[in-house]
C-alpha positions as CSV (number, residue, x, y, z in Angstrom):
1,M,12.4,12.3,-9.4
2,L,11.9,14.6,-6.1
3,T,15.4,15.7,-4.5
4,A,15.7,15.0,-0.8
5,K,15.1,18.8,0.1
6,E,12.0,18.5,-1.7
7,I,11.0,15.4,0.0
8,S,11.5,17.0,3.2
9,K,9.1,20.1,2.3
10,I,6.3,17.9,1.8
11,G,6.0,17.3,5.2
12,F,5.9,13.7,5.7
13,Q,5.3,12.4,9.2
14,S,8.6,10.7,8.7
15,F,10.7,9.7,6.0
16,G,13.6,7.4,5.6
17,R,16.7,7.5,2.7
18,N,17.5,6.7,-0.4
19,L,13.5,7.7,-1.7
20,Q,12.1,7.9,-5.2
21,I,9.4,10.4,-5.0
22,S,7.9,11.0,-8.5
23,S,7.3,15.0,-8.8
24,K,3.9,14.0,-10.5
25,A,2.6,11.5,-7.3
26,S,0.3,13.3,-4.8
27,F,0.2,13.9,-1.2
28,Y,-2.8,14.8,0.8
29,N,-2.6,15.3,4.4
30,P,1.0,14.4,4.3
31,N,1.9,15.2,8.2
32,T,-0.1,11.3,8.3
33,I,2.2,9.4,6.0
34,S,5.5,8.2,7.1
35,I,7.9,6.7,4.6
36,G,10.9,3.9,5.2
37,D,14.2,3.6,3.4
38,D,14.6,2.4,-0.1
39,V,11.1,3.2,-1.2
40,R,10.0,3.9,-5.0
41,I,6.6,6.1,-5.6
42,D,5.9,6.5,-9.3
43,D,4.3,9.0,-11.8
44,F,0.4,9.7,-10.8
45,C,0.1,8.1,-7.6
46,I,-1.9,9.8,-5.2
47,L,-1.6,8.9,-0.9
48,S,-4.0,10.7,1.5
49,G,-4.8,9.2,5.2
50,N,-3.1,7.0,7.8
51,I,0.0,5.2,5.6
52,Q,2.7,3.7,6.9
53,I,5.1,2.5,4.3
54,N,8.5,0.4,5.3
55,S,11.4,-0.3,3.3
56,F,12.1,-1.6,0.2
57,I,8.8,-0.8,-0.9
58,H,7.7,0.3,-4.6
59,I,4.0,1.7,-5.3
60,G,3.9,1.9,-9.2
61,C,2.1,4.8,-11.2
62,F,-1.1,5.4,-11.2
63,S,-2.3,3.7,-7.4
64,S,-4.0,5.2,-5.2
65,L,-4.1,4.4,-1.3
66,I,-6.7,6.5,0.8
67,G,-8.5,6.3,3.9
68,V,-9.6,6.7,7.2
69,S,-8.1,4.1,9.0
70,K,-4.5,3.3,8.8
71,I,-3.1,0.9,6.0
72,F,0.3,-0.2,6.6
73,L,2.7,-2.3,4.1
74,N,5.4,-3.9,5.6
75,D,9.2,-4.4,3.9
76,F,9.5,-5.6,0.5
77,T,5.7,-4.8,-1.2
78,N,5.7,-4.2,-4.6
79,I,2.2,-2.5,-5.4
80,S,1.8,-2.9,-9.2
81,S,0.2,-0.2,-11.2
82,R,-3.1,1.1,-11.3
83,V,-4.0,-0.4,-8.0
84,S,-6.7,1.2,-5.4
85,I,-6.1,0.4,-1.8
86,F,-9.0,1.6,0.5
87,S,-9.4,2.0,4.2
88,N,-12.6,3.3,4.2
89,N,-15.9,3.0,1.8
90,D,-19.3,4.5,1.8
91,D,-22.7,2.3,2.2
92,Y,-23.9,1.9,-0.7
93,S,-27.5,0.8,0.4
94,G,-28.9,4.0,-0.1
95,M,-29.8,4.2,4.2
96,S,-27.2,7.7,3.5
97,L,-26.1,10.2,1.2
98,T,-22.9,9.4,-0.3
99,G,-19.8,11.6,-1.5
100,P,-17.1,13.5,-0.1
101,M,-19.0,17.0,-0.4
102,I,-22.1,15.4,2.1
103,D,-21.5,16.5,5.9
104,T,-20.9,13.6,8.0
105,I,-24.2,13.4,9.5
106,F,-25.9,12.2,6.3
107,K,-23.4,9.5,5.5
108,T,-22.6,6.3,6.5
109,V,-18.7,5.2,5.9
110,Y,-17.2,1.8,6.6
111,T,-13.8,2.6,8.2
112,A,-11.6,-0.7,8.5
113,P,-7.8,-0.6,8.7
114,I,-5.2,-2.3,5.9
115,S,-2.3,-4.4,6.5
116,I,-0.2,-5.6,4.1
117,G,2.8,-8.0,5.5
118,K,6.4,-8.5,3.6
119,H,6.8,-9.6,0.6
120,C,3.0,-9.1,-0.7
121,I,2.8,-8.6,-4.4
122,I,-0.5,-7.3,-5.6
123,G,-1.0,-7.4,-9.7
124,C,-1.9,-4.2,-11.5
125,G,-5.5,-3.2,-11.5
126,S,-6.5,-5.1,-8.3
127,I,-8.8,-3.7,-5.6
128,I,-7.8,-4.0,-1.7
129,L,-11.5,-3.2,0.6
130,P,-11.1,-2.1,3.6
131,G,-10.5,-4.8,6.3
132,A,-8.2,-6.5,4.2
133,T,-5.3,-8.4,6.1
134,L,-2.1,-9.7,3.5
135,L,0.0,-11.9,5.8
136,D,3.7,-12.3,5.3
137,G,3.9,-13.4,1.3
138,V,0.6,-13.1,0.1
139,A,0.4,-12.6,-4.0
140,I,-3.1,-11.1,-5.5
141,G,-3.1,-11.8,-9.6
142,S,-3.7,-9.0,-11.6
143,L,-7.5,-7.5,-11.8
144,S,-8.7,-8.8,-8.2
145,L,-10.9,-7.8,-5.7
146,V,-9.7,-8.5,-2.1
147,K,-12.3,-8.4,0.2
148,P,-11.9,-8.3,3.9
149,G,-10.4,-11.3,5.5
150,R,-7.3,-12.7,6.6
151,F,-5.2,-14.3,3.5
152,K,-2.1,-16.2,4.3
153,I,0.9,-17.2,2.2
154,G,-0.3,-18.1,-1.5
155,I,-1.3,-16.9,-4.9
156,Y,-4.7,-15.2,-5.3
157,G,-7.0,-13.8,-7.8
158,G,-10.6,-13.2,-9.2
159,I,-13.3,-11.1,-7.9
160,P,-13.6,-11.5,-5.5
161,A,-9.7,-13.1,-4.8
162,K,-9.7,-16.5,-4.0
163,F,-7.3,-18.9,-3.3
164,I,-5.4,-20.6,-6.1
165,K,-1.8,-22.1,-5.3
166,K,0.9,-21.8,-3.1
167,R,4.0,-19.7,-2.9
168,S,7.1,-20.4,-2.1
169,I,9.0,-19.5,0.6
170,N,12.2,-19.0,-0.4
171,L,11.8,-15.0,-0.8
172,F,12.5,-15.3,3.0
173,N,15.9,-16.7,2.6
174,E,16.8,-14.2,-0.6
175,E,15.7,-11.5,2.3
176,R,18.2,-12.2,4.2
177,N,21.0,-12.7,1.7
178,F,19.7,-9.8,0.7
179,R,20.2,-7.7,3.6
180,N,23.2,-9.3,4.9
181,L,24.9,-7.5,1.1
182,I,23.1,-4.5,2.1
183,S,24.7,-4.3,5.5
184,R,27.8,-4.9,4.3
185,T,27.4,-2.6,1.1
186,R,26.5,0.5,3.7
187,Q,29.2,0.1,5.6
188,S,32.1,0.2,3.0
């Protein structure tokens, strides 16, 4: 893991305390990335673009957060390994060229922000496409494709991701208990 001094040299827009960032993670345009407190970013993650990571968040190995539009992760979000989150996407219709080596005047790129609420969990190998909004408490099963839209608290899975069943709201009570414990611990 990187030391606090090494983290400060990356050039993040802002960053908090108690960070665990792998020396094997890659950051492109770090001046557009902000990271809160108590965040862990594992080996071989790639983060590029306008990204806001709040607190108590884990991003598992080989995950990527890439895009032009904003990607927002709220508190207590868990991104499992090999998750891909894209806030931009090429036009696959054949009406324009694609790829990062092509000048923008020859490309059509769809961009839309992604918002992932508190207590969301995204299973291994899932893909989140531009325009997806996961409200607080959404759980996405492994190997799911999340298309643009608003997802309310619940468990979703599949290609495309569909509602499977309700998810308990007890996690919000547990958050209060956890925050009280952390507050007391940090005051000591």
